[in-house]
C-alpha positions in Angstrom: 22.5 215.3 101.5 20.7 212.4 99.9 18.4 210.4 102.2 19.2 206.8 102.4 16.6 204.4 101.1 15.6 202.4 104.2 13.0 200.3 102.4 12.6 197.1 100.6 11.6 197.5 97.0 9.1 194.6 97.4 7.3 196.4 100.3 3.6 197.0 99.7 1.5 199.9 101.0 -2.3 200.2 101.5 -4.1 202.9 99.4 -4.3 205.2 102.5 -0.6 204.8 103.2 0.2 205.5 99.6 -1.9 208.6 99.6 -0.2 209.9 102.7 3.3 209.1 101.4 2.6 210.7 98.0 0.9 213.7 99.6 4.0 214.4 101.7 6.3 213.8 98.8 4.3 216.2 96.6 4.3 218.8 99.4 8.1 218.6 99.6 8.3 219.3 95.8 5.7 222.0 95.1 3.0 224.0 96.7 0.4 223.8 93.9 -0.1 221.4 91.0 -1.9 221.8 87.7 -4.3 219.3 86.3 -1.6 218.2 83.8 0.9 217.7 86.7 -1.6 215.5 88.4 -2.3 213.5 85.2 1.4 213.1 84.5 2.0 211.8 88.1 -1.0 209.5 87.9 0.2 208.1 84.5 3.6 207.3 86.0 1.8 205.6 88.9 -0.4 203.6 86.6 -3.6 205.5 87.2 -5.7 206.5 84.2 -6.5 210.1 83.2 -10.2 209.4 83.6 -9.7 208.3 87.2 -7.8 211.5 87.9 -10.5 213.7 86.3 -13.2 211.8 88.4 -11.1 212.3 91.6 -10.8 216.0 90.8 -14.6 216.3 90.2 -15.2 214.4 93.5 -12.7 216.7 95.3 -14.5 219.8 94.0 -17.9 218.4 95.0 -16.6 217.7 98.5 -15.1 221.1 98.8 -18.4 222.7 97.7 -20.3 220.6 100.2 -17.9 221.6 103.0 -18.3 225.2 102.1 -22.1 224.9 102.1 -22.0 223.1 105.4 -19.8 225.8 106.9 -22.1 228.5 105.6 -25.1 226.7 107.1 -23.4 226.4 110.4 -22.5 230.1 110.3 -26.1 231.1 109.7 -27.4 228.8 112.5 -24.8 230.3 114.9 -25.8 233.8 113.9 -29.5 232.9 114.4 -28.8 231.3 117.8 -26.8 234.4 118.8 -29.7 236.7 117.8 -32.2 234.5 119.6 -30.0 234.7 122.8 -29.8 238.5 122.5 -33.6 238.7 122.1 -34.1 236.5 125.1 -31.9 238.7 127.4 -33.5 241.9 126.0 -37.0 240.5 126.8 -35.9 239.4 130.2 -34.5 242.9 130.9 -37.7 244.5 129.7 -39.8 242.2 132.0 -37.5 243.0 134.9 -37.9 246.7 134.3 -41.7 246.4 134.1 -41.8 244.4 137.3 -39.7 247.1 139.1 -42.1 249.8 137.8 -45.1 247.9 139.0 -43.5 247.2 142.3 -42.8 250.9 142.8 -46.3 251.8 141.9 -47.6 249.2 144.4 -45.3 250.4 147.1 -46.4 254.0 146.6 -50.1 252.9 146.7 -49.6 251.1 149.9 -47.8 254.0 151.4 -50.6 256.3 150.5 -53.4 254.0 151.6 -51.7 252.8 154.8 -49.3 255.4 156.0 -46.7 254.1 158.3 -47.4 254.7 162.0 -44.2 255.7 163.7 -46.0 255.9 167.1 -48.3 253.3 168.4 -50.9 255.9 169.4 -54.5 256.1 168.3 -55.2 258.6 165.6 -55.8 262.1 166.9 -57.9 264.7 165.2 -56.1 267.2 163.2 -55.0 270.5 164.9 -57.4 272.6 162.9 -60.3 270.7 164.5 -59.1 271.7 168.0 -58.8 275.3 167.2 -62.4 276.3 167.3 -63.7 279.6 168.4 -66.0 280.1 171.3 -68.9 280.7 168.9 -68.2 277.5 167.0 -68.2 275.5 170.3 -71.5 277.0 171.4 -73.1 276.2 168.0 -71.8 272.7 168.2 -73.1 272.3 171.7 -76.6 273.5 170.7 -76.6 271.1 167.8 -75.8 268.2 170.1 -78.4 269.2 172.5 -81.1 269.4 169.8 -80.3 265.9 168.6 -79.8 264.5 172.0 -82.4 266.2 174.2 -81.7 265.8 177.9 -84.7 265.2 180.1 -85.0 268.4 182.2 -87.4 269.3 184.8 -89.8 272.1 183.9 -88.6 275.5 185.1 -91.6 276.5 187.1 -91.4 274.0 189.9 
């Protein structure tokens, strides 16, 4: 089925419109074109071979710049990802250190200030209460020597 020609032969197109129309027409015909194919098409359109060669060179230069820009973006993204991983790793390490120091601090406080479960004054340990009669007598003599009590002389 041949498409109808719904256009006026005197109709004019801008360069951008011409590019889009020719691009679509070329895509309908072939997937790839050689340099000679491009030069032949350009000659039929009234474009010089030198202009086609310059356009090819500019196209290659643009493609190379695009590839370099994509590579630069990929490197920047990889660097950003690495920096983010490093940040989270350092944050994790700091959190672990803080937990260790908090644990050490809590143990120190527990040792220095044991919790009192009863509100009673501290009592001497049981071993101090379990003195023999001899130990009590020695202790009593010791206290008496250092705290002499005023006694009356025995002969009166």
